[in-house]
C-alpha positions in Angstrom: 80.4 8.2 -138.1 76.9 8.8 -137.7 76.4 8.6 -141.5 78.3 5.6 -142.0 76.6 4.2 -139.3 73.2 5.1 -141.3 74.0 3.8 -144.2 75.8 0.3 -142.9 72.1 -0.5 -141.0 69.9 1.1 -143.8 67.3 -1.6 -145.5 66.9 -1.7 -148.8 63.9 -0.3 -150.3 60.3 -0.2 -148.4 59.7 -2.3 -145.6 57.0 -4.3 -145.5 57.0 -4.5 -141.6 58.4 -2.0 -139.3 62.2 -2.3 -138.4 63.7 -2.6 -135.4 67.7 -4.2 -134.2 69.5 -4.8 -131.2 73.7 -5.7 -130.9 74.9 -6.9 -127.8 77.6 -7.9 -126.2 76.6 -11.5 -124.8 79.8 -11.6 -122.1 78.2 -8.7 -120.4 74.8 -8.0 -121.7 76.0 -4.2 -122.5 74.2 -2.8 -125.6 76.2 -1.8 -128.3 73.2 -0.6 -130.8 69.5 -0.3 -131.1 67.2 0.9 -133.0 63.3 0.7 -131.8 64.6 -1.6 -129.5 61.5 -1.6 -127.6 58.2 -1.5 -129.9 56.2 -4.2 -129.7 56.1 -6.3 -132.8 55.2 -10.1 -134.5 58.2 -12.0 -133.4 57.0 -14.9 -135.8 59.0 -18.3 -135.6 61.5 -16.2 -133.1 58.9 -17.6 -130.4 60.0 -20.8 -130.6 62.9 -19.6 -128.6 60.6 -19.1 -125.5 58.8 -22.9 -126.6 62.3 -24.6 -126.7 63.6 -23.0 -123.4 60.9 -23.9 -121.3 61.4 -27.8 -123.1 65.2 -27.8 -121.7 64.4 -26.5 -118.5 61.5 -29.5 -118.2 63.7 -32.0 -119.1 66.2 -30.9 -116.5 63.7 -30.5 -113.7 62.4 -34.1 -114.5 59.0 -32.9 -115.6 59.4 -35.0 -118.8 62.4 -37.0 -120.7 64.0 -36.6 -123.9 62.8 -40.3 -124.5 58.8 -39.6 -123.9 56.8 -40.5 -126.7 54.2 -37.7 -127.0 51.2 -38.4 -129.0 50.3 -35.8 -131.3 47.1 -34.3 -131.5 44.7 -32.8 -134.2 45.7 -29.7 -133.4 49.4 -30.1 -133.5 48.7 -31.7 -136.9 46.5 -29.2 -138.2 49.5 -26.6 -137.9 50.2 -24.5 -141.4 54.1 -24.7 -142.5 56.4 -24.6 -142.1 56.3 -28.2 -140.2 57.6 -31.8 -139.8 54.4 -33.4 -141.5 53.3 -34.9 -138.1 49.9 -37.0 -138.2 47.0 -37.3 -135.4 47.6 -39.9 -133.0 51.5 -40.6 -134.3 53.7 -41.1 -131.4 57.4 -39.2 -131.2 60.4 -39.0 -129.1 60.2 -35.2 -127.6 64.0 -35.3 -128.6 62.8 -35.2 -132.3 60.6 -32.8 -131.9 62.8 -30.0 -130.4 65.0 -30.7 -133.4 62.1 -29.9 -135.6 61.5 -26.6 -133.9 65.0 -25.7 -133.5 66.4 -26.6 -136.7 63.3 -26.7 -139.4 61.0 -24.2 -137.5 58.2 -26.8 -137.4 55.4 -25.3 -136.3 53.5 -28.6 -135.7 56.3 -30.3 -133.5 56.7 -26.7 -131.5 52.6 -27.2 -130.7 53.4 -30.5 -129.8 56.1 -30.0 -127.3 53.9 -27.3 -125.7 50.9 -29.5 -125.2 52.9 -32.8 -124.1 54.4 -30.6 -121.1 51.3 -28.5 -120.2 48.4 -30.7 -121.4 47.1 -28.3 -123.6 48.5 -24.8 -125.8 47.0 -22.2 -123.8 48.3 -23.9 -120.9 51.7 -23.6 -122.2 51.4 -20.0 -123.5 50.5 -18.8 -120.0 53.7 -20.5 -118.7 55.8 -18.9 -121.7 54.8 -15.4 -120.4 55.3 -16.0 -116.8 58.8 -17.3 -118.2 59.1 -14.4 -120.1 58.5 -12.3 -117.3 61.0 -14.2 -115.1 63.5 -13.2 -117.5 63.0 -9.7 -117.7 61.0 -9.5 -120.7 58.9 -6.8 -119.9 57.4 -6.0 -123.0 56.8 -9.5 -124.5 53.2 -11.4 -124.6 52.8 -14.7 -126.1 49.4 -16.8 -127.3 50.8 -19.5 -128.3 54.0 -21.6 -128.8 54.7 -21.7 -132.5 55.0 -17.8 -133.2 52.1 -17.9 -136.0 50.4 -14.7 -135.9 47.7 -14.0 -133.2 46.2 -10.5 -131.5 48.4 -10.1 -129.0 51.7 -11.9 -130.0 54.2 -9.6 -129.7 57.7 -9.4 -128.4 60.4 -6.5 -128.4 63.6 -6.6 -130.8 65.5 -6.4 -126.6 63.3 -8.8 -125.0 63.9 -11.6 -128.2 67.9 -10.6 -127.5 67.7 -11.2 -123.9 66.2 -14.7 -124.6 68.8 -15.8 -126.8 71.3 -14.6 -124.4 69.4 -16.8 -121.7 69.4 -19.8 -123.9 73.2 -19.7 -124.3 74.3 -19.3 -120.9 71.5 -21.2 -119.5 71.0 -24.1 -121.4 74.8 -24.7 -123.0 74.1 -28.5 -123.3 71.4 -27.9 -126.0 72.8 -24.4 -127.5 74.7 -26.9 -130.3 71.4 -27.4 -131.7 70.9 -24.0 -133.4 74.6 -24.7 -135.3 73.4 -27.5 -137.2 73.1 -27.4 -140.4 70.6 -30.5 -140.6 69.5 -32.9 -138.2 67.6 -36.4 -138.0 64.0 -35.5 -136.7 62.4 -39.1 -136.5 63.6 -40.9 -139.6 63.6 -38.0 -141.5 66.6 -35.5 -142.0 65.6 -31.4 -142.4 67.8 -28.7 -143.2 68.4 -25.5 -140.6 66.5 -22.2 -141.9 69.4 -20.2 -140.6 72.2 -22.5 -142.7 73.1 -19.7 -144.8 74.1 -17.3 -142.2 75.7 -20.3 -140.2 77.4 -21.2 -143.5 78.5 -17.5 -144.9 79.6 -15.9 -141.3 83.0 -17.0 -139.8 82.0 -17.8 -135.9 77.9 -18.0 -136.8 76.5 -20.8 -134.2 72.8 -19.9 -134.1 70.4 -19.2 -132.8 66.6 -18.6 -134.8 64.9 -17.0 -137.7 61.2 -15.9 -138.1 59.0 -15.4 -140.6 55.3 -14.3 -141.0 54.1 -12.1 -143.2 52.9 -9.3 -140.6 56.2 -10.2 -139.2 58.7 -9.7 -141.7 62.2 -11.3 -141.7 63.1 -11.8 -138.5 66.2 -13.3 -137.0 68.3 -13.5 -133.7 72.1 -14.2 -134.6 74.5 -14.8 -132.3 78.6 -15.6 -133.1 81.7 -15.6 -131.6 85.3 -14.7 -132.5 88.8 -14.5 -130.8 86.7 -15.2 -127.1 84.1 -12.0 -127.9 80.5 -13.2 -128.3 78.3 -10.8 -129.9 74.1 -11.2 -130.1 72.3 -9.1 -133.1 68.6 -9.1 -133.6 66.8 -7.9 -136.5 62.7 -7.2 -136.5 60.9 -6.7 -140.6 63.7 -7.6 -143.0 62.0 -7.7 -146.3 63.5 -10.8 -147.5 65.7 -13.4 -146.6 68.6 -12.5 -148.0 68.6 -8.8 -147.1 68.0 -9.8 -143.4 71.2 -11.7 -143.3 72.9 -9.1 -144.8 71.4 -6.6 -142.2 72.4 -9.1 -139.1 75.9 -9.5 -140.9 76.6 -5.9 -140.7 75.1 -5.4 -137.4 77.4 -8.6 -136.1 80.7 -7.1 -137.6 79.3 -3.5 -135.7 79.3 -5.7 -132.8 82.8 -7.4 -132.5 84.3 -3.6 -133.4 82.7 -2.1 -130.3 83.2 -5.0 -128.0 86.2 -4.5 -125.9 88.5 -7.9 -126.7 88.6 -8.7 -122.8 85.9 -7.9 -120.0 84.9 -9.9 -117.2 81.8 -12.5 -117.8 78.7 -11.7 -116.1 76.1 -14.1 -117.1 72.9 -13.5 -116.6 71.0 -14.2 -113.4 68.9 -17.8 -114.0 65.2 -17.8 -112.9 63.9 -19.8 -110.2 62.1 -22.6 -111.4 58.6 -23.1 -110.9 57.1 -26.0 -113.3 54.1 -26.0 -114.8 50.7 -27.3 -114.5 51.2 -30.8 -115.8 49.9 -32.4 -118.8 49.1 -35.7 -120.6 51.6 -37.9 -122.6 51.5 -41.6 -123.4 53.0 -42.9 -120.7 52.7 -41.1 -116.8 55.7 -38.4 -117.5 55.6 -35.8 -114.7 57.9 -36.4 -111.4 56.4 -33.6 -108.8 58.6 -32.8 -106.2 57.0 -33.2 -102.7 58.9 -31.6 -100.5 56.8 -32.6 -97.1 57.1 -36.4 -95.7 53.0 -37.5 -95.1 54.4 -40.6 -92.8 57.3 -40.7 -90.5 57.8 -44.1 -89.2 58.8 -44.6 -85.3 62.4 -46.0 -85.6 62.9 -49.0 -83.5 64.6 -49.4 -80.0 68.4 -50.0 -79.8 69.0 -53.4 -78.6 70.6 -53.4 -74.9 72.7 -55.8 -73.5 70.8 -58.4 -70.9 72.6 -58.8 -67.6 73.3 -62.4 -66.3 70.9 -64.3 -65.1 72.4 -65.1 -61.9 72.6 -61.3 -61.3 68.7 -61.0 -62.2 68.3 -63.4 -59.4 70.0 -61.7 -57.1 68.8 -58.3 -57.5 64.9 -59.9 -57.0 66.2 -61.3 -53.7 67.3 -57.9 -52.4 64.0 -56.4 -53.7 62.0 -58.9 -52.1 63.8 -58.3 -48.6 63.4 -54.6 -48.9 59.7 -54.6 -49.2 59.3 -57.0 -46.4 61.0 -54.8 -44.1 59.0 -51.8 -45.0 55.7 -53.7 -44.3 57.1 -55.4 -41.3 59.0 -52.5 -39.3 56.4 -50.5 -36.9 56.2 -46.9 -37.2 58.4 -44.5 -35.1 56.9 -41.9 -33.0 57.8 -39.3 -30.4 56.1 -41.0 -27.9 58.3 -44.4 -28.7 61.2 -42.4 -28.4 60.1 -39.8 -25.8 61.2 -36.1 -25.9 64.3 -35.5 -27.4 67.7 -35.6 -25.7 70.4 -33.3 -26.0 72.5 -35.1 -23.4 75.5 -36.8 -24.4 74.4 -40.6 -23.1 77.0 -43.0 -23.1 76.0 -46.5 -24.1 76.9 -49.8 -21.6 79.8 -51.7 -22.9 79.4 -54.7 -25.0 81.4 -57.5 -24.4 84.2 -58.1 -26.8 82.4 -60.1 -29.4 83.5 -60.9 -33.4 82.2 -58.4 -35.5 79.6 -60.6 -37.0 78.0 -61.5 -33.7 78.0 -58.2 -32.7 75.5 -57.5 -35.8 73.8 -60.0 -35.1 73.0 -59.1 -31.8 71.8 -55.7 -33.3 69.3 -57.0 -35.8 68.1 -59.0 -33.0 67.4 -56.3 -30.6 66.0 -54.1 -33.3 63.3 -56.9 -33.4 64.4 -57.3 -37.4 63.9 -60.6 -39.1 67.0 -61.9 -40.3 66.6 -62.4 -44.2 66.3 -65.4 -45.8 69.5 -67.4 -47.2 70.9 -67.2 -50.7 69.6 -70.3 -52.8 72.2 -73.2 -52.3 72.0 -73.7 -56.1 73.3 -69.8 -57.1 76.6 -69.8 -57.5 78.9 -66.0 -57.0 81.9 -66.4 -58.8 84.7 -64.9 -57.0 85.6 -61.5 -57.5 89.1 -61.1 -59.4 91.5 -57.9 -60.3 89.3 -57.5 -63.9 85.9 -58.0 -61.5 87.3 -54.9 -59.3 88.3 -52.4 -62.4 86.3 -49.8 -64.0 83.1 -51.5 -65.0 83.0 -50.4 -68.3 79.3 -49.9 -70.2 77.9 -52.4 -72.3 78.7 -52.5 -76.0 75.6 -51.2 -77.9 74.8 -52.4 -81.9 74.7 -49.1 -83.4 71.9 -49.4 -86.2 72.4 -47.8 -89.4 70.5 -48.1 -93.1 71.5 -50.8 -94.9 75.2 -50.9 -96.1 76.3 -52.0 -99.4 77.5 -54.7 -97.5 76.5 -58.5 -97.8 75.4 -58.9 -101.5 74.1 -55.6 -101.8 76.8 -54.1 -104.6 74.5 -53.1 -107.0 73.2 -49.7 -108.1 70.9 -48.3 -110.5 72.0 -44.6 -112.4 69.3 -42.1 -113.5 71.1 -39.5 -114.9 74.2 -37.0 -115.5 74.0 -33.8 -114.2 75.8 -30.3 -114.7 75.4 -29.2 -110.9 75.0 -31.6 -107.9 72.1 -29.6 -106.6 70.2 -31.0 -109.6 71.4 -34.4 -109.5 70.4 -34.2 -105.5 67.0 -32.9 -106.6 66.4 -35.7 -109.3 67.4 -38.4 -106.7 64.9 -37.1 -104.1 62.2 -37.0 -106.5 62.6 -40.4 -107.8 63.0 -41.8 -104.4 59.6 -40.0 -103.3 58.1 -41.7 -106.0 59.7 -45.0 -106.0 59.2 -45.4 -102.2 58.9 -49.4 -102.4 61.7 -50.1 -105.3 64.6 -47.6 -104.0 63.2 -47.6 -100.0 66.5 -49.9 -98.8 68.7 -48.0 -101.1 71.5 -45.3 -100.8 71.3 -42.0 -102.5 74.8 -40.7 -103.6 76.0 -38.4 -106.2 79.7 -39.1 -107.5 81.3 -36.3 -109.7 83.7 -37.3 -112.2 84.7 -35.3 -115.3 81.7 -35.6 -117.3 79.6 -34.0 -114.4 77.6 -35.6 -111.4 76.1 -38.9 -111.5 72.9 -39.4 -109.9 73.1 -43.4 -108.5 71.0 -45.2 -105.8 73.7 -47.5 -104.3 73.8 -50.6 -101.8 71.1 -52.6 -104.1 71.0 -56.4 -105.0 70.8 -57.3 -108.5 67.1 -58.2 -108.6 66.3 -55.0 -106.7 68.4 -52.7 -109.5 66.7 -54.2 -112.1 63.4 -54.1 -110.6 63.7 -50.8 -109.9 64.8 -49.4 -113.7 61.9 -51.5 -114.9 59.5 -49.0 -112.8 61.7 -45.9 -113.5 61.8 -46.6 -117.2 58.1 -47.4 -117.1 57.7 -43.7 -116.1 59.2 -42.7 -118.8 62.4 -42.0 -116.8 66.3 -42.9 -117.8 67.7 -45.8 -116.0 70.7 -48.2 -116.0 72.0 -50.6 -113.7 75.5 -50.9 -112.3 77.2 -53.9 -110.3 80.4 -54.7 -108.8 83.7 -54.2 -110.9 85.5 -57.3 -111.5 
């Protein structure tokens, strides 16, 4: 077995660069074979896997849009081949730069992506290194976005295999880019640098090639057969033909060793931390503001006013109480004498009607009688309904503006794979466009295609205005109205 394995993995002739290899079961991350897997070597254009990983991350989190028009710098345009042939000052949509970097391995496109997201290639390289650490690529350091040879720009077969696995599981919606034999890169059709292996090896669907004189011929490849997925990496191939043959042998070895059935254990996705911001045509960066700087004071709830007749009666009672308090003499012990403990029987009163007795008692106490009620005050007679248990006045409940009253329009700002992503984009969009979206309601609608991020409860004019403002920022937006 050892001899057969050595023959299967040997390289033909002398090596132009040190050789390293790694094979894993992508479903679990289990290592099926490795050789010099932790040796730090030049990754060449395997670097673009990280450039694309960050681009997918930035698009998903609203830092930039696939339709953002990126201005090409002199630095990006001057990169050596392989390149797309971009010109300084040219504007091109980000989606075409991503296609060119993934399929053609264009160096100018990769540099332009980094500058668009972070403002400069140096800042983008720092973000690449932060992301590498978050992914567990502990022996990788990046110096540029394209992989051209530079001091300190090094990685390992193990780290690049790890990155390839994360690309597949973290951004499955974009992974199909790596399997295209050719693609439109902004009016120009470009061929895949990995097309020979993709065409020759059954089940191969990616990922990325790389070559420089210092690195040799590198490749991270992935293939799936019968529910099994294998990722194989080679550093230091002598030619593209021998490299492809070696990768095919490693993939075969992986399928032989991998179990047919195994529980899927996806890699843990790193926490999104964003970047430092860059400059492109139109303002493209959306920052998530967690704290609300101002909080408008809510309006008082409306309360039903009592009838005017009741208010007049209450005012009469209040005036009477104040008059009695001001005119009543102070009562002291000298006025009342010492406390009497014996029971004193009051003299008998003549038999008088109850109302007359009350008037007599008031007169004896020296209390002025209350003023008569105004003749114009009409009091309704009590009915059975009046004697029932009083009910509290019905209060009007004030909420946010609903979609009734002609507000049947809304806007869609994207479709996402998770509800959390949709809610996060809705929040960031609302904070960016408070004027246009303040009265709208945020709503996430789940359907068979994912989670739609919508703002609803708007008029047709409000929806159109909101979309124009968002599109001016480079965001995706579409309006929708009531169904007929």
